[in-house]
C-alpha positions in Angstrom: 0.0 0.0 0.0 0.9 3.6 -0.5 0.5 5.5 2.8 0.9 9.3 3.0 1.3 10.9 6.3 0.5 14.7 6.6 1.9 16.3 9.7 0.6 19.1 11.9 1.6 22.7 12.0 5.2 23.3 13.0 6.1 19.6 13.4 8.6 17.8 11.4 6.8 15.3 9.1 9.5 12.8 9.7 8.4 12.6 13.3 6.4 9.4 12.4 9.0 7.8 10.1 10.4 5.3 12.6 7.0 4.3 13.9 5.5 4.0 10.4 8.2 1.8 9.1 8.1 -0.4 12.2 4.3 -0.7 11.9 4.1 -1.5 8.2 7.6 -2.1 6.8 6.4 -3.5 3.5 4.3 -0.5 2.5 5.4 2.6 0.8 5.4 5.7 3.1 5.5 9.4 2.2 5.7 12.1 4.8 4.4 15.6 4.0 4.2 18.9 5.9 0.7 20.5 6.0 1.5 23.2 3.5 -1.0 24.2 0.9 -1.5 21.5 -1.7 -0.6 18.6 0.7 -4.0 17.1 0.6 -4.1 17.2 -3.2 -0.6 15.5 -3.3 -1.9 12.7 -1.1 -5.3 12.2 -2.7 -4.3 9.2 -4.8 -2.7 7.3 -1.9 -4.2 4.0 -0.7 -4.3 5.5 2.8 -3.9 9.1 4.0 -3.2 9.7 7.7 -3.4 13.3 8.5 -2.9 14.9 11.9 -4.1 18.2 13.4 -3.6 21.0 10.9 -2.9 18.3 8.3 -6.3 16.9 9.1 -7.8 20.3 8.6 -6.1 20.5 5.1 -7.8 17.2 4.2 -11.2 18.3 5.4 -10.9 21.7 3.7 -9.8 20.1 0.4 -12.7 17.5 0.6 -15.2 20.3 1.2 -14.0 21.9 -2.1 -14.7 18.7 -3.9 -11.4 16.8 -3.8 -12.0 13.0 -3.8 -9.6 10.8 -1.9 -9.1 7.4 -3.6 -8.4 5.3 -0.5 -8.9 5.3 3.2 -8.6 8.6 5.2 -7.6 8.7 8.8 -7.8 12.0 10.7 -6.0 12.3 14.0 -6.9 15.3 16.3 -9.0 16.9 13.5 -10.8 20.2 13.8 -13.2 22.2 11.6 -11.9 25.5 12.9 -9.0 25.9 15.3 -9.7 29.0 17.4 -12.0 29.0 20.4 -14.0 31.9 19.1 -15.3 29.7 16.2 -16.9 27.1 18.5 -15.6 24.0 16.9 -13.6 22.6 19.9 -10.4 24.7 19.7 -9.1 25.8 23.1 -6.7 28.6 21.7 -7.9 32.2 21.2 -7.2 34.0 18.0 -5.0 36.4 20.0 -2.8 33.5 20.9 -2.4 32.4 17.3 -1.6 36.0 16.2 0.9 36.3 19.1 2.6 33.1 18.0 2.8 34.5 14.4 4.6 37.6 15.6 7.0 35.6 17.7 7.7 33.2 14.8 8.8 36.2 12.7 11.2 37.4 15.5 12.6 34.0 16.7 11.2 30.9 14.9 13.1 28.3 16.9 11.9 29.7 20.3 8.4 30.1 19.0 8.3 26.5 17.7 9.8 25.1 21.0 7.2 26.9 23.0 4.4 25.6 20.8 5.7 22.0 21.1 5.7 22.3 24.9 2.2 23.9 25.1 0.8 21.2 22.8 2.3 18.4 24.8 4.6 17.2 22.0 7.9 17.2 23.8 11.0 19.0 22.7 11.0 20.6 19.2 13.9 19.3 17.0 16.6 21.7 16.0 15.8 23.9 13.0 12.4 24.6 11.4 10.2 21.9 9.8 9.1 24.1 6.9 9.9 27.4 5.3 8.9 30.5 7.3 6.4 31.5 4.5 4.6 28.1 4.8 4.5 28.3 8.6 3.1 31.8 8.5 0.5 30.8 5.9 -0.5 28.0 8.2 -1.1 30.3 11.1 -3.2 32.5 8.9 -5.4 29.6 8.1 -5.6 28.5 11.8 -6.7 32.0 12.8 -9.7 31.9 10.3 -13.2 30.6 10.8 -14.2 27.6 8.7 -15.8 28.3 5.4 -19.5 27.6 5.0 -18.6 24.7 2.7 -16.3 23.2 5.3 -18.9 23.4 8.0 -21.5 21.8 5.7 -19.1 19.0 4.8 -18.2 18.3 8.4 -21.8 18.4 9.6 -22.8 15.8 7.0 -20.6 13.2 8.9 -17.5 11.3 7.8 -17.5 9.6 4.4 -17.7 5.7 4.5 -13.9 5.2 4.1 -12.9 7.8 6.7 -11.9 7.5 10.4 -11.4 10.3 12.8 -10.2 10.2 16.4 -9.4 12.8 19.1 -8.0 12.5 22.6 -9.9 13.4 25.7 -6.7 14.8 27.2 -5.8 17.0 24.3 -4.2 20.3 25.3 -5.4 22.1 22.2 -8.8 20.6 21.5 -12.0 19.8 23.4 -12.7 16.3 22.2 -16.4 16.3 22.8 -16.9 19.6 21.0 -14.8 18.3 18.1 -17.0 15.3 17.8 -20.1 17.4 17.8 -18.9 19.5 14.9 -17.5 16.4 13.1 -20.0 13.5 13.5 -18.4 10.1 13.4 -15.2 11.3 15.1 -14.4 9.1 18.2 -12.8 10.0 21.5 -9.7 8.0 22.5 -9.5 7.8 26.3 -6.2 8.9 27.7 -4.9 10.3 24.4 -3.4 13.7 24.0 -2.6 15.9 21.0 0.5 13.8 20.3 -0.1 11.6 17.3 1.6 8.6 18.9 -1.2 8.4 21.5 -3.9 8.4 18.8 -2.4 5.7 16.6 -3.2 2.5 18.6 -6.9 2.3 17.7 -6.1 3.2 14.1 -3.5 0.4 13.9 -6.1 -2.1 15.3 -8.5 -1.2 12.4 -5.7 -2.1 9.9 -5.1 -5.6 11.1 -7.0 -7.2 8.3 -5.2 -5.2 5.6 
């Protein structure tokens, strides 16, 4: 199988490489940052596993009519990120804008702080993407969901899609996420870290 992994904002897409290859060593894996166009690049894969902002990219692309050829797995998804938009996000728009200003001044420090606040551990040295792509991502995170995205999410997950969110996520209220994205399931004890959300996903792949 061809499995494409789309990372979250500010996180090295190779974060999952070791776990992915250990889990399914015979499959072909691609690891993408959640920049614009990532969902389109992954659409022909047998499986797309998208996390956090990467999951938002997939949802947004699908709401615009993009068809994914295989299975889609969303980890810690959201329809809109900021608390003001009422879709389960815990961060205020002001926090996202503050992070954007800090990123322009000192990207490594801003990314390190984000990793700690999100419960992702220490950030690796360097930046996982270009500054322009990171800034564009924060601009999208600060926005409300489009009417098309809200309608797509409210209609429930397509048949070949799976979505999970943790009940101990530092950035998302799992119950609110599930209300705005019917079909999404809560994983007890899981955080925003993708590794904590993967076990139930792996279980569903046993027959493949």
